[in-house]
Backbone as JSON, one array per atom type, in Angstrom:
{
  "sequence": "XXXXXXXXXXXXXXXXXXXXXXXXXXXXXXXXXXXXXXXXXXXXXXXXXXXXXXXXXXXXXXXXXXXXXXXXXXXXXXXXXXXXXXXXXXXXXXXXXXXXXXXXXXXXXXXXXXXXXXXXXXXXXXXXXX",
  "N": [[49.12, -21.44, -11.28], [48.82, -22.89, -14.45], [50.15, -25.29, -16.59], [51.02, -26.87, -19.68], [51.68, -30.37, -19.7], [54.75, -31.03, -20.42], [58.07, -31.37, -21.82], [59.21, -28.91, -21.33], [57.97, -27.99, -19.07], [59.01, -27.89, -16.38], [60.94, -25.84, -16.51], [59.29, -23.68, -17.26], [57.67, -23.48, -14.98], [59.6, -22.85, -13.02], [60.55, -20.36, -14.04], [58.23, -18.84, -13.78], [57.93, -18.65, -11.0], [60.36, -17.7, -9.99], [60.99, -14.83, -9.93], [59.1, -13.51, -8.02], [59.75, -15.08, -5.79], [62.53, -14.74, -5.34], [62.45, -12.09, -4.62], [61.05, -12.08, -2.2], [61.97, -14.2, -0.57], [64.91, -14.59, -0.65], [66.99, -16.16, 0.45], [66.2, -18.81, 0.45], [65.34, -19.27, -2.06], [66.69, -20.64, -4.2], [66.67, -23.31, -3.32], [63.89, -23.81, -3.15], [63.19, -23.52, -5.85], [64.68, -25.59, -6.99], [63.42, -27.83, -5.8], [60.83, -27.48, -6.85], [61.36, -27.83, -9.6], [62.13, -30.54, -9.64], [59.77, -31.85, -8.79], [57.88, -31.13, -10.79], [59.19, -32.15, -13.03], [59.04, -34.86, -12.41], [56.28, -35.28, -12.64], [56.02, -34.92, -15.38], [57.59, -37.07, -16.33], [56.37, -39.36, -15.21], [53.57, -39.4, -15.42], [50.49, -39.13, -17.31], [49.04, -36.9, -17.32], [47.42, -34.12, -18.79], [47.69, -31.46, -18.06], [49.53, -29.55, -15.75], [49.17, -28.29, -12.55], [50.28, -25.66, -10.57], [50.49, -24.46, -7.35], [51.25, -21.84, -5.15], [52.16, -20.63, -1.99], [53.34, -17.88, -0.57], [54.54, -16.73, 2.24], [55.58, -15.02, 5.21], [57.25, -16.97, 7.57], [57.59, -18.75, 5.5], [57.51, -20.86, 2.51], [55.19, -22.51, 0.61], [54.55, -25.05, -1.67], [52.45, -26.59, -4.02], [51.97, -29.19, -6.29], [49.86, -30.29, -8.71], [48.44, -33.18, -10.28], [46.58, -35.33, -12.53], [46.73, -38.03, -12.03], [46.25, -40.59, -9.91], [48.07, -42.46, -8.9], [51.11, -44.36, -9.31], [52.09, -43.53, -5.93], [54.68, -41.19, -5.25], [57.95, -42.16, -4.14], [61.01, -42.08, -2.29], [64.14, -42.98, -3.85], [65.81, -46.13, -3.44], [68.32, -45.96, -1.13], [70.36, -47.78, -0.88], [70.73, -48.83, -3.33], [72.99, -48.49, -4.91], [75.53, -48.21, -7.49], [75.81, -46.07, -10.41], [73.59, -44.01, -10.56], [71.56, -42.13, -12.69], [69.09, -41.01, -12.53], [66.12, -40.73, -10.46], [66.67, -39.59, -8.05], [65.34, -37.38, -7.25], [63.36, -37.11, -5.17], [64.97, -37.59, -2.99], [66.6, -35.34, -3.06], [64.63, -33.38, -2.59], [63.84, -34.15, -0.03], [66.16, -33.54, 1.35], [66.29, -30.76, 1.06], [63.79, -29.57, 1.7], [61.71, -28.53, 4.46], [59.48, -29.92, 5.09], [57.46, -32.39, 3.42], [55.11, -34.03, 1.25], [52.43, -36.13, -0.02], [49.18, -35.69, -1.21], [46.33, -37.47, -1.82], [43.78, -36.95, -4.13], [40.23, -36.7, -4.33], [38.88, -38.55, -2.75], [37.23, -41.72, -2.07], [37.31, -42.59, -4.69], [39.94, -41.96, -6.2], [41.14, -39.14, -8.03], [43.4, -37.87, -8.68], [46.52, -36.38, -7.57], [48.31, -34.34, -5.21], [51.44, -33.17, -4.86], [53.26, -31.81, -2.28], [55.42, -29.37, -0.78], [57.29, -27.72, 1.81], [59.28, -24.98, 2.68], [61.09, -23.28, 5.11], [61.75, -19.91, 5.59], [64.82, -18.37, 6.55], [66.49, -16.18, 8.81], [68.9, -13.8, 7.55], [71.21, -13.72, 9.11], [71.39, -16.31, 10.06], [72.6, -17.79, 8.16]],
  "CA": [[49.59, -21.51, -12.63], [48.58, -24.15, -15.15], [51.04, -25.42, -17.73], [50.92, -28.17, -20.34], [52.65, -31.37, -19.28], [55.7, -31.16, -21.51], [59.48, -31.34, -21.44], [59.53, -27.54, -20.9], [57.13, -27.63, -17.92], [59.8, -27.54, -15.19], [61.52, -24.51, -16.75], [58.21, -22.69, -17.21], [57.27, -23.32, -13.58], [60.69, -22.11, -12.36], [60.54, -18.98, -14.52], [57.04, -18.2, -13.22], [58.07, -18.44, -9.56], [61.67, -17.16, -9.6], [60.98, -13.4, -9.59], [58.49, -13.24, -6.72], [60.43, -15.81, -4.73], [63.81, -14.08, -5.05], [62.15, -10.82, -3.97], [60.52, -12.24, -0.84], [62.69, -15.23, 0.18], [66.14, -14.83, -1.42], [67.88, -17.16, 1.05], [65.75, -20.17, 0.17], [64.8, -19.32, -3.42], [67.31, -21.69, -5.01], [66.17, -24.61, -2.86], [62.49, -23.94, -3.56], [63.16, -23.71, -7.31], [65.17, -26.95, -7.24], [62.34, -28.76, -5.44], [59.77, -27.32, -7.84], [61.81, -28.47, -10.84], [62.11, -31.99, -9.46], [58.38, -32.33, -8.73], [57.27, -30.97, -12.11], [59.83, -33.13, -13.92], [58.47, -36.18, -12.09], [54.95, -35.35, -13.25], [56.24, -35.11, -16.82], [58.14, -38.41, -16.58], [55.64, -40.49, -14.65], [52.12, -39.34, -15.57], [49.98, -38.72, -18.62], [48.17, -35.75, -17.11], [47.68, -33.13, -19.84], [47.97, -30.15, -17.48], [50.11, -29.53, -14.41], [48.77, -27.07, -11.83], [51.21, -25.31, -9.49], [49.98, -23.46, -6.4], [52.31, -21.41, -4.26], [51.8, -19.72, -0.92], [54.57, -17.24, -0.12], [54.26, -15.91, 3.43], [56.67, -15.07, 6.2], [58.59, -17.09, 6.99], [57.66, -19.99, 4.72], [57.01, -21.01, 1.14], [54.53, -23.79, 0.41], [54.27, -25.29, -3.08], [51.69, -27.81, -4.33], [51.94, -29.5, -7.72], [48.73, -31.19, -8.92], [48.28, -33.9, -11.54], [45.33, -36.1, -12.51], [47.07, -39.45, -11.95], [46.28, -40.87, -8.48], [49.11, -43.38, -8.45], [51.58, -44.69, -7.97], [52.58, -42.41, -5.15], [56.14, -41.1, -5.31], [58.72, -42.55, -2.96], [62.44, -41.89, -2.54], [64.9, -44.11, -4.38], [66.49, -46.96, -2.46], [69.68, -45.45, -0.97], [71.31, -48.88, -0.97], [70.72, -49.35, -4.69], [74.34, -48.46, -5.45], [75.68, -47.91, -8.91], [75.9, -44.68, -10.84], [72.23, -43.71, -10.96], [71.4, -40.8, -13.27], [67.76, -40.5, -12.22], [65.54, -41.34, -9.27], [67.15, -38.94, -6.82], [64.59, -36.15, -7.02], [62.75, -37.06, -3.83], [66.07, -37.49, -2.03], [66.96, -33.91, -3.04], [63.56, -32.66, -1.92], [63.92, -34.5, 1.38], [67.3, -32.83, 1.91], [66.09, -29.31, 1.0], [62.52, -29.11, 2.27], [61.46, -28.76, 5.87], [58.42, -30.94, 5.13], [56.89, -32.69, 2.1], [54.21, -35.17, 1.25], [51.52, -36.29, -1.15], [47.78, -35.77, -0.87], [45.52, -38.08, -2.88], [42.59, -36.12, -4.32], [39.04, -37.35, -4.87], [38.23, -39.48, -1.82], [37.28, -43.15, -2.32], [37.65, -42.82, -6.09], [40.94, -40.92, -6.44], [41.18, -38.54, -9.37], [44.69, -37.21, -8.85], [47.29, -36.17, -6.35], [49.04, -33.08, -5.08], [52.7, -33.28, -4.15], [53.5, -30.52, -1.65], [56.61, -29.22, 0.05], [57.39, -26.46, 2.54], [60.59, -24.54, 3.14], [61.0, -22.16, 6.03], [62.78, -18.87, 5.41], [65.68, -18.19, 7.71], [67.1, -14.85, 8.82], [70.21, -13.74, 6.88], [72.27, -14.0, 10.08], [71.46, -17.74, 10.34], [73.38, -18.27, 7.05]],
  "C": [[49.22, -22.87, -13.2], [49.47, -24.17, -16.39], [50.82, -26.78, -18.38], [52.02, -29.1, -19.82], [53.58, -31.65, -20.46], [57.12, -31.13, -20.96], [59.86, -29.96, -20.88], [58.8, -27.13, -19.62], [57.94, -27.18, -16.71], [60.41, -26.14, -15.35], [60.45, -23.43, -16.67], [57.76, -22.43, -15.78], [58.33, -22.52, -12.81], [60.67, -20.63, -12.75], [59.38, -18.19, -13.92], [57.25, -17.81, -11.76], [59.34, -17.69, -9.16], [61.63, -15.7, -9.16], [60.36, -13.11, -8.23], [59.24, -13.9, -5.56], [61.75, -15.14, -4.35], [63.59, -12.73, -4.35], [61.75, -10.99, -2.51], [61.34, -13.2, 0.03], [64.02, -15.57, -0.51], [67.04, -15.93, -0.85], [67.47, -18.6, 0.77], [65.25, -20.34, -1.26], [65.39, -20.45, -4.24], [66.81, -23.08, -4.62], [64.71, -24.84, -3.26], [62.41, -24.24, -5.05], [63.68, -25.09, -7.69], [64.08, -27.98, -6.94], [61.2, -28.68, -6.46], [60.13, -28.01, -9.15], [61.71, -29.98, -10.75], [60.68, -32.53, -9.48], [57.73, -32.25, -10.11], [57.88, -31.95, -13.1], [59.3, -34.54, -13.66], [57.08, -36.34, -12.68], [55.1, -35.62, -14.74], [56.67, -36.55, -17.12], [57.18, -39.54, -16.24], [54.12, -40.44, -14.78], [51.76, -38.98, -17.02], [49.03, -37.53, -18.48], [48.46, -34.69, -18.18], [48.11, -31.77, -19.29], [48.52, -30.32, -16.06], [49.69, -28.21, -13.77], [49.73, -26.87, -10.67], [50.56, -24.22, -8.65], [51.11, -23.12, -5.44], [51.75, -20.43, -3.23], [53.12, -19.17, -0.37], [54.2, -16.31, 1.02], [55.46, -16.0, 4.36], [56.35, -16.1, 7.25], [58.69, -18.21, 5.97], [57.17, -19.84, 3.29], [56.43, -22.42, 1.05], [54.19, -23.91, -1.07], [53.51, -26.6, -3.19], [51.67, -27.97, -5.84], [50.9, -30.6, -7.91], [48.84, -31.9, -10.27], [47.01, -34.75, -11.44], [45.57, -37.61, -12.49], [47.21, -39.83, -10.47], [47.38, -41.83, -8.03], [50.04, -43.71, -9.57], [52.12, -43.46, -7.25], [54.1, -42.38, -5.19], [56.77, -41.57, -4.02], [60.2, -42.41, -3.29], [63.09, -43.16, -3.05], [65.57, -44.86, -3.24], [67.94, -46.48, -2.33], [70.74, -46.54, -1.08], [71.41, -49.47, -2.35], [72.09, -49.38, -5.35], [74.38, -48.07, -6.9], [75.72, -46.42, -9.17], [74.55, -44.28, -11.42], [72.16, -42.28, -11.51], [70.02, -40.23, -13.02], [67.26, -41.19, -10.95], [65.98, -40.72, -7.97], [66.37, -37.69, -6.47], [63.99, -36.04, -5.63], [63.81, -37.01, -2.74], [66.53, -36.04, -1.92], [65.9, -33.1, -2.3], [63.6, -32.91, -0.42], [65.05, -33.73, 2.07], [67.05, -31.32, 2.0], [64.87, -28.83, 1.77], [62.44, -29.39, 3.76], [60.36, -29.79, 6.08], [57.96, -31.17, 3.69], [55.98, -33.89, 2.23], [53.35, -35.18, 0.0], [50.11, -36.41, -0.61], [47.03, -36.37, -2.05], [44.21, -37.31, -2.92], [41.42, -36.95, -4.83], [38.41, -38.38, -3.97], [38.34, -40.93, -2.22], [37.6, -43.51, -3.78], [38.65, -41.74, -6.5], [40.95, -40.44, -7.89], [42.5, -37.82, -9.63], [45.43, -37.12, -7.53], [47.93, -34.79, -6.38], [50.29, -33.38, -4.26], [52.98, -31.89, -3.58], [54.83, -30.54, -0.91], [56.62, -27.83, 0.66], [58.85, -26.21, 2.88], [60.38, -23.32, 4.01], [62.12, -21.19, 5.74], [63.58, -18.74, 6.69], [66.29, -16.79, 7.66], [68.49, -14.9, 8.17], [71.34, -14.08, 7.84], [72.42, -15.48, 10.39], [72.33, -18.44, 9.34], [73.91, -19.58, 7.15]]
}
């Protein structure tokens, strides 16, 4: 999926993925959609890329999501947990770290980076594992 980098991008990405995800991986759908929202919102807030590309691989038992932008840096990093205070933003990667089984960033373009892809993976779990 490709969407314009706008305030509505996170909602559009969620709406696009929610149906297929709830049908195939209902136990982890909410966590995947939360992670997707956080990543797309970060692209909106921290880059000037005109288009956000979302790729999703939905297979048993996992869901892999990659969000591409054309800004090679700076690379995202979790907020300082010792920062204290009543922070209203900067916790997206902390949420992703708590929800995802794995995540990372791939710089695209080799020696002359042209963008990055933030990816995360969640593993589906049997209903009995609840």
